[in-house]
C-alpha positions in Angstrom: -76.6 74.9 158.4 -73.5 77.2 157.0 -70.6 77.7 158.6 -67.4 80.4 157.8 -64.4 80.9 159.4 -62.0 84.1 158.2 -58.6 83.8 158.6 -57.4 87.1 158.8 -53.3 86.0 158.8 -53.2 83.9 155.7 -56.1 86.2 154.0 -59.1 83.4 153.9 -62.2 82.4 154.6 -63.2 78.8 154.8 -66.7 77.8 154.6 -69.3 74.6 154.2 -72.7 74.1 154.0 -75.5 71.5 154.6 -79.3 72.1 153.7 -80.9 75.1 152.7 -78.6 77.8 153.4 -77.4 80.0 150.2 -73.9 81.9 150.6 -72.4 84.4 148.7 -68.9 85.9 149.3 -68.8 89.7 146.9 -65.5 90.6 146.5 -64.7 94.2 146.8 -62.2 94.5 144.4 -62.8 92.0 141.9 -60.4 93.5 139.2 -57.9 90.6 139.4 -60.8 87.7 140.2 -64.0 86.7 139.9 -66.8 89.4 141.2 -68.1 86.8 143.7 -67.6 83.3 145.1 -70.7 80.8 146.3 -71.0 78.6 149.0 -71.4 75.1 147.3 -74.1 73.4 149.7 -74.5 69.5 150.5 -78.3 68.0 150.4 -79.0 66.5 153.9 -80.5 67.5 157.5 -78.0 68.6 160.3 -78.7 65.5 162.9 -80.6 63.3 160.9 -79.3 62.5 157.2 -75.9 64.0 157.4 -73.8 63.7 154.2 -69.9 64.2 154.1 -68.9 67.6 153.6 -66.4 69.3 152.5 -65.2 72.9 153.6 -63.7 75.1 150.3 -61.4 77.7 151.5 -61.6 81.1 149.4 -59.3 84.2 149.5 -60.7 87.6 151.0 -59.9 90.8 151.4 -60.9 93.9 153.2 -64.5 95.3 152.5 -65.5 91.7 150.7 -69.1 91.0 152.0 -70.4 87.8 153.0 -74.2 86.6 152.7 -75.8 83.5 154.2 -79.7 83.5 153.7 -82.0 81.0 154.6 -84.4 78.8 151.7 -87.0 81.3 153.1 -84.9 84.4 150.6 -85.7 84.0 147.1 -82.2 83.2 145.5 -82.3 86.6 142.9 -80.8 88.1 146.0 -77.4 87.0 144.9 -77.3 89.4 141.8 -78.6 92.9 144.1 -75.4 92.4 146.6 -74.3 95.9 147.0 -70.6 96.0 148.9 -71.6 99.9 149.2 -74.6 99.1 151.8 -73.5 98.9 155.6 -74.1 95.1 156.5 -77.3 95.8 158.8 -79.3 97.9 155.7 -77.9 95.5 153.2 -79.6 92.7 155.6 -82.6 94.6 155.6 -82.8 95.2 151.9 -82.1 91.5 151.0 -85.4 90.8 153.4 -88.1 93.6 152.6 -87.1 92.8 148.9 -86.8 89.0 148.6 -87.8 87.1 151.7 -90.9 84.5 150.2 -93.3 85.4 152.9 -94.4 81.7 152.7 -91.5 80.6 155.3 -89.5 82.0 157.6 -86.1 83.7 156.8 -83.1 84.6 158.0 -80.3 86.7 156.4 -76.7 87.0 157.8 -74.2 89.7 156.2 -70.8 90.2 157.3 -68.0 92.2 156.1 -64.3 91.3 156.3 -62.1 94.3 157.8 -58.7 92.4 157.4 -56.4 91.9 160.4 -56.4 94.5 163.1 
């Protein structure tokens, strides 16, 4: 399980994860910072062997794209995130190209729009 929460007043996202969900934040403008941030998850089972979790806070800006993918999606999807694609199309493309086919798979894509 992974969770992300955007704080538009501070321009940050707080996220944490346990188990087999990979998270990537692809920055829209990476001229002054790293192109992407990755979620560090802890092994464990929600409802069973739950480890201590630590939330991480990262800066976000309008246009940044968050992608969560379950373990039914091959890790290589992280190199193929195109922020020019609409979120639904990007999720569909990731599932089509990187879904393992031997496990259930879920991809969630969210684009941060900033304070409205």
